[in-house]
Residue, then its C-alpha position, 0 to 999 in steps of 0.5 A: x123895455x120902456x117906451x115914452x111915446x113921443x119921448x123914449x126913456x133914456x136912462x143913459x144918454x147914448x152917443x156913437x161917434x166915428x172919428x174922421x179918417x184924417x183925425x189927429x191923435x188927441x186925448x179922448x176926453x178932449x176929443x169928446x169935450x169938443x163934440x158933447x158941448x153940454x157935458x162937463x170934462x169931469x163927468x166925461x173923465x168919470x164916465x171913461x174911468x167907469x167904463x161908460x166909454x168904449x172905443x172899438x168895443x173896448x174900455x179905454x182910459x182918459x189919456x187914450x189917444x183917438x185914432x182915425x176911424x175909431x168907433x166911440x160909443x158913449x153911455x153917460x148915466x143921468x145925474x142922481x135925482x130925488x126919486x120921492x114923489x109927493x102925492x098932490x090932489x090934482x084932478x085927473x081926466x080919467x077916460x077909462x079905468x079898471x083894476x089893472x090900468x087907466x087911460x087919462x087925457x092929459x092937458x097941455x102944460x102938465x109935465x108927466x113926471x117929476x124931474x129937474x125944475x118940475x118936481x111938483x104939479x106933474x101927472x105922476x104927483x096926481x096919480x100917487x095921490x089918487x092911487x096907492x101902490x102903483x108899480x114902477x118899471x125897473x130902472x124907472x124909480x120915481x115914475x110909478x105907473x108910467x109905461x110912456x109919456x108925452x111932452x109937457x105942451x102936448x095934450x092927449x091920451x096916456x095909458x097908466x099901469x096899476x099892476x105889475x102884470x099890466x105894466x109888463x104887458x103894456x111895456x112889451x107892446x110898446x117895445x114891439x111897436x104894436x100899440x096904435x098911437x095917433x096924433x093930430x098936428x097943425x103944421x105950417x104949410x101942407x105936406x106933399x105928398x098928402x100921405x107918406x112915411x118919414x123914416x129918418x133917424x133922430x137924436x139929440x142935437x149936439x148944439x142944444x141937448x133940449x131939441x131933437x134933430x134928424x140925421x141923414x147918416x144912418x150911423x147917427x141917431x136912432x131909427x124913427x118912423x112916422x106915418x102921416x096923412x093930411x086931413x085938412x088943407x088950409x093953404x097956409x097950415x094943415x091938419x095932419x094925422x100922424x101915426x107913430x111906429x117908433x117913439x123917440x123924443x119929440x119925434x113928430x116935432x122933429x120929423x115935421x121940421x125935417x120935411x119943412x113943415x114945423x108944427x104951428x107955434x112950436x118955438x124950439x123947432x121954429x114954428x113960432x113965426x110966420x113960415x107960410x104966407x106974406x107977413x103983411x100987417x093984417x095977416x101978421x096980426x091974425x097969426x099973432x092972435x092964433x099964437x095967443x089962443x094956442x100958446x104951445x105946439x099944436x099937437x094932440x095925442x088923439x087916439x090910443x089902441x092896445x091889447x088889454x094885458x090881462x083880458x087880452x082884448x083889443x081896446x081903442x080910445x079916442x079923445x076930442x081935440x082940445x079947445x085951443x086947437x079947435x079954436x085956431x083951426x076954426x080961425x084958419x078955416x074962416x081965414x082961408x074962406x075969406x081971403 
């Protein structure tokens, strides 16, 4: 029961594959190697032997031959990681604090918790310096206080639990999708209609595990729902309000790309090039200048609303758009006015 806001926790990497009706008989390890490009054969074979791969809801051996129509479910454990968190004196922008929880405004560029290639300098390293004995959710060692997270280059609000009851109460609200989470995004082009709901399953890309893709087939990926409304139509770009109903990895970024409006300067999702307007030299240099001012995806976790897990009262927090997004918005407003 651990939601990671824009990134659902995946203690296990889950896949569900249905073999083609014309599938030739082939060993399951070889079959999966062709479909899970970033997983080694030895990891796959170990996973099959340890019962993490089931075919038609039964455990199989690595030499099992896949048959047409087989339903294969895979849950590969993450590799072991160092779970010791080194406390670091990192300044935190604390918006609210009481004895049970705190709300922080995370700057863009800060990773939320230690992980591969980012063992230090994270929000959690700062939290463990400023607060002792933060609770950890079961199965979430090395991530004290966390009940959700946002991407490294997304700025904005996060709630942190300081006690076990607070952690359990907040986790339940995330699990039940009752937490109000509003993001502001700058998109390429103006979504049409100006208000809508994107209800399209999302999952990791089989080609590149670092990005999330949309699946029209309901048997693939996991349910993901984003409600959006256009706040500002700037012809080439738009300021869009997004409310998360679910919290999948890169949900807003993948959903917006799916409807043809990637976030401004979101490189992994194709937003780091001109997608709207004629790329003549003057316009190109204007856009490049905006990219320099906002060297990240234009996404900010603007507001957060929940019921206080012990006081049982509704709480709502708002944050200002960070200066890089404000500056780029002002530039687009001026550009549209004069062209």
